[in-house]
N, C-alpha and C positions, 0 to 999 in steps of 0.2 A: 180635526182638520182633515180633509181629503184632498190629496194632490195626486193626479193621475193623468197620463196622456190619453186623449180621447180614443185613440186607436186601440188602447188596451181594454176598452169596454166592448162587449159583444155587440155586433151589428146583426139585427134581425129584420127579416122582411116585414113590411106592413101588409097584413093580410085582410084588412078591412075591405068589404065589398066596395068596388068602384075605384080601387087604387091599382096602379100599374107602375112597376119599376121603382118602387120606394123601399127604403130601408130606414131603420131608426136605431139610435143608441141612447139608452137612458143613462145620461152622464151623472146626474145628481138627482136624488129623489128622497123620499121619506126614509127609505131603508139606509140611505147614505148618511142620515142624520140631519137632513134639511127639513125643518119643521113647517115651512110655508110654501115653498115653490119647488117644482121639478124642472130640470133643464134637460132637454132632449136635442139630439143632433140628427137631422134628417138628411138623407141623400136621395135625390131623384135623378134617375138616369135620363139621358137625352130621350125626348119623346114621352117620358113618364109623367105621372100626375098622382096627386092625392085624391081621395074621393071628394066630390062636391057635397059638403055637409055643414051642419051647425050643431052647437052645443050650448048649454046654459052658463058657460064661464068664458072669461076673456083669455086670450093668450097673446104673447108678444113674440115677435120673430125678428132675428137679425140675420141677414143674408151674408154668408161667408165667402162664397164663390159661385161662379156660374151665372147663367141668365135664365130668366123665366118670367112668368106672370103670376099674380095672385088675382083670382077671380072673386069679385065682390058682387054676389047676385049674378047679374049679366054684364057687369063692367069689368074690363081687364086693366090692371095696373102693372106696368113693366117693372121688373126687379133685376137688380145687379148687385154685386158685392158692395157692402156698406149700407144698403137700404135697410130700413126698419119698418115693421108693420105692426099695428095694433088691431087685432081682430076682437070686436066687441062681442059680448054674450049674445047668442042666438043669431049672429050674422052668418048668412050662407057664404061659404068660401071654398076655394080650391087653389092649390099651388100646382103649376105646370112648368116643366122644363122646356124652354123653347130654343135652347142652345145646343152646341155640339159636345159639351163636357158636362159632368155631373153638376147639378144645382145642389149646393149644400147650405143649410141654414140651421141656426139654433132656434128652438121653440121653448118658451117658458110658460108653464101652466101652474095654477095653484094646486097644491096637494089635495085640496078639497074636491077637485074634479074627479078623483078616482071613483069609479062606479057610477058617475053621472051619465045620463043618456046622451048618446051621439046619434043624431038623425041624419041619415044619408039621403040625399035628394034622389028622386026617382030616376033621373037621367044620369046617375053617377057611373054607370057601367061604361060610359064613353067620355072622352074629354069634351069640355065645352068648346064649341066651334066659334 
């Protein structure tokens, strides 16, 4: 069993092309002894965003705090604490902070996603307008 406060896990910047103001903590993963899923906690600074991207695996998101949007292709869905999101395999998506405080969310992905290709959309170097 692993029991740990999330702030004890190293927070690292997201360095993927097209991201701005994002950091991630790998809370639980295969190295922790989880055979199937990894749990990550993302923090997006006000005005920040993840890259607009897609990948061949699903992931689930639970919004902890803050306000933002998740972009599904060209459609924006508002996000606030308590919202959940299912991103289907190969669905183009982006998370953006539209509030004045950090947007924090949990993201769960299958461990089998390790090493799978992530395709960043051509317009990823700027937020979706």
